[in-house]
C-alpha angles and dihedrals in degrees: 000000000000122000108259089216089068094054118110112252117244127232087254089058089057091050089054089061093045098047126131122272090247089080098045089097096212114192115215120203093235091052091048093049093047090057091049090052091052092048091048092050094046101040102021092239129167118205136220129199093011094168092049091050091049091051090054093055095040091054097039104044098068089055090050088054088055092052089049093054091045093056101036109030118110111261102222102150095146093059093047093049092046092053092045090051091051091048091050092049093046092049093052092046092051092051091050091048098052104027094082089062095063123097093026090276096125124065138192113234100168103121091199090066105030101039087206135119093215127063113261129208121240092249093055092044090051093050092050094045108045125082097240096061089119088076103114091208096057115111139158088257092055093047091049092051092050090051093050090048091053090051091050090053091048091051090051091050090048090051093051091047093051091049092052092048092049092052098040104042095071097041111116119236120246111272130212133019123328109258139198096230088125088072090062089060090049094053093042091057091049091047091056093045097051090045089059089048089057093244125145114254094206117133093203131041114231112254093015128110121264113271097035109136119247129200089260097049089044090054091049091052091046093053092045088082085078089066125086109267092253091057100052 
């Protein structure tokens, strides 16, 4: 059997890391304590190791949110790759279009725009053309530096885009049906937390009819409010 740690991640795995904060399932202390108070009032429970139980949920729930995104997020890899490709192409084209105008090497010689007999560099044309030419600090040198800075940013964006494309294009898509395995992680974390609290983890009270809520099932339902509405 191959080691699962050596398996190539799927596109769905990447989406799990990039998911929205609404599925981070953050557990706040006040929310945790309010549930314990309701359980105490309803079932007459006393709790042990409250801080330890809280730490379990606080540390486990964000990971459960990742599992949820992995199994439920829309798998639209084609659209993402298409948009990244367009961005990469547009960035390169923009660099090629404006790079010749740095260093004063390119000139405007269209008399309909320059109204000058002599050729004029891009920087001088820019200074004469834009609305903020009254700025006393503006100069061809400043314009040229701003242009070079913009090109440097575009090159950085192009580099990032190419890196993402290289890493995403060969990722396999998620196969098979979407599951609800993420819910197992959710209940497992609650199981460990309530065990530390000294609560029973039974899902049915002895001598009661099936379907009667126990302290454990009540705690699961109470913490389900952390889940996105579709997952409750």
